[in-house]
C-alpha positions in Angstrom: -172.0 -293.6 -43.4 -168.7 -292.5 -42.0 -166.9 -294.4 -39.2 -165.2 -292.8 -36.3 -161.5 -293.3 -36.8 -159.0 -294.3 -34.1 -156.1 -291.9 -34.3 -152.8 -292.9 -32.7 -149.2 -291.9 -32.8 -148.6 -294.0 -36.0 -151.4 -292.5 -38.1 -151.9 -289.0 -36.6 -149.6 -287.2 -39.1 -151.3 -288.6 -42.2 -154.9 -288.7 -40.9 -155.0 -285.4 -39.1 -152.2 -283.0 -40.0 -152.3 -283.8 -43.7 -156.1 -284.2 -44.0 -157.7 -282.4 -46.9 -160.9 -281.8 -45.0 -161.4 -280.5 -41.4 -160.9 -283.0 -38.6 -162.7 -283.3 -35.2 -160.9 -285.3 -32.6 -162.5 -286.5 -29.3 -159.7 -287.0 -26.7 -161.1 -289.6 -24.3 -160.4 -292.5 -22.0 -162.4 -295.7 -21.2 -162.7 -294.7 -17.5 -164.1 -291.3 -18.2 -167.9 -290.9 -17.5 -168.3 -287.5 -19.3 -166.5 -289.0 -22.3 -169.3 -291.6 -22.5 -171.9 -288.9 -22.3 -170.7 -287.1 -25.5 -169.8 -290.3 -27.4 -173.3 -290.5 -29.1 -172.9 -286.9 -30.3 -169.5 -287.7 -31.7 -170.9 -290.8 -33.5 -173.8 -288.7 -34.9 -171.4 -286.0 -36.1 -169.5 -288.7 -38.0 -172.7 -289.7 -39.8 -174.1 -286.2 -40.3 -171.0 -284.6 -41.7 -169.7 -287.6 -43.7 -167.4 -286.3 -46.5 -167.2 -282.8 -45.0 -165.6 -283.6 -41.6 -163.2 -286.4 -40.6 -164.2 -287.6 -37.1 -161.9 -289.6 -34.8 -160.9 -290.4 -31.3 -157.6 -290.4 -29.4 -157.4 -292.6 -26.3 -155.3 -290.4 -24.0 -154.1 -293.4 -21.9 -152.5 -295.0 -25.0 -151.4 -291.9 -26.8 -149.5 -289.8 -24.2 -147.4 -288.1 -26.8 -150.4 -286.7 -28.8 -152.2 -285.7 -25.6 -149.1 -283.9 -24.4 -148.5 -282.2 -27.7 -151.9 -280.6 -27.5 -151.9 -279.9 -23.8 -154.9 -282.1 -23.0 -155.3 -281.7 -19.3 -159.0 -282.5 -19.0 -161.2 -284.9 -20.9 -163.4 -285.1 -22.8 -161.6 -282.6 -25.0 -162.7 -282.1 -28.6 -160.2 -280.4 -30.9 -161.0 -279.2 -34.4 -158.2 -279.1 -37.0 -158.0 -277.3 -40.4 -154.9 -277.6 -42.6 -153.1 -279.4 -39.8 -153.7 -276.7 -37.2 -156.1 -276.5 -34.2 -158.8 -273.9 -35.0 -161.2 -274.5 -32.2 -162.0 -276.7 -29.2 -164.6 -277.8 -26.7 -163.6 -279.0 -23.2 -165.9 -281.1 -21.0 -169.2 -282.8 -21.7 -171.3 -280.3 -23.6 -174.8 -280.5 -25.0 -175.2 -281.8 -28.6 -176.2 -278.3 -29.8 -173.0 -276.8 -28.5 -170.8 -279.4 -30.2 -172.7 -279.1 -33.5 -172.6 -275.3 -33.4 -168.8 -275.6 -33.2 -168.8 -278.0 -36.1 -170.9 -275.6 -38.2 -168.5 -272.8 -37.3 -165.4 -274.8 -38.4 -167.1 -275.9 -41.6 -168.3 -272.4 -42.5 
């Protein structure tokens, strides 16, 4: 069972940009209600796609540099990375199916 990783400015380069598998990042904040709404879907994705997809979170309040680099203006924002580059994204609280459809597209 895969755990959700906490990405931050010190581990982002190695964990995300140099990952040998696709990465899904949930940009969130503790005060964000919609972020809490999708959190169970993010956790389920980590378990369902263990070994195929690295799943992590970036707390935008504590990682301004990363949030700024990827122009995160609204949260929750889920970005998908392949080979260190953003290949897709989801903005806002979306249904589980919408999130999992994006994952399947990224992994295809």
